[in-house]
N, C-alpha and C positions, 0 to 999 in steps of 0.2 A: 656623304655620297659614296665614298670608297667602301666603307664598312657595309652600308646597306646593299651596295651592288654585289659585294662578295657574299653576304648573308642570304641574298635572294637569288643567287646565281642559278640554282637548279629549279626555280619556281616559275620561270617564264616572265617574271617581273623585272623590268630594267629600271635603273636609276641613273639619271644624268642631270646635269645642271645647265641651265641656259641663262646667260646674263646679257644685258643690252650692250655692254662694252663702254660704259661711261654713264654719266648722269643723263637720265632720260627726260624729255620734255613732257612732263606730267605735272599734275597738281601737287605732287609730293615735293616738287622744287618750287618754293615760293617765288612769285614774280620779282620781288626785290632782291632775291639771292643771285640772279644772273642778269647782267645788263644786255647780253645778246643771246636770246633764246635759240637762235639759229645754230649756235655752237653745241647745243644739246643733241643727244641721240634721239631720233624720231622713234616713237613706240612701234611704228609699223615695221621696223627691221626685225621684230620678233616673229612676224607672221610666217615666213617661209621655214625657218628652223622649227617652229612649233608644229607646223603641218607635217614636216618630215618626222619629227620625234614622236608624234602621235600616230604615225602610219606603220603599217607592217614592214615597210622598208628599213626601219630602224630597229627591228626586233632583236638583232644580234649585237646592238651597241649598248653597252652599260659601263658605268664608272668613268664617264667622260664629262668634260666641261666644254660648252660651246659659247662663243662670243657672237651674238647676233649681228653686230655691226660689221663683222668680217665675213658674213654669209652672203654670197652672191646668188640670187635666185636664178640667174642665167647660166650659172656654172653647173657642172655635174655634182652629184651627191658626193662622189669620191673626192673631188677637188675641194668641196666645202668642208668635208670632214677633216681633210688635211690642213686646210687654211684656217678654219674657224674653230677647230676642235683640238683638244689635248686630253690626256688622262687627267682625271680629277685627283687632287692631292699630290703627294710626293711619291717618288719611286722608292 
């Protein structure tokens, strides 16, 4: 992510990572693997950050990692970038 974001910096292409923030309640987690599925992250938490990341509003954001579980659809974008985002990789 970091290398791609740097390599593509002048092209208009942005590269970011979005993760659910834990094991997600999908078919990829077998029923017998978790006794309480309510403890899993709901896939719907991905919607708001995906919508933002695919919008023009995120055009200047590249080289970041976002945790969907920490994204609050009621909060401002600036607040969510601060709360749910961080630079990808190491400094």
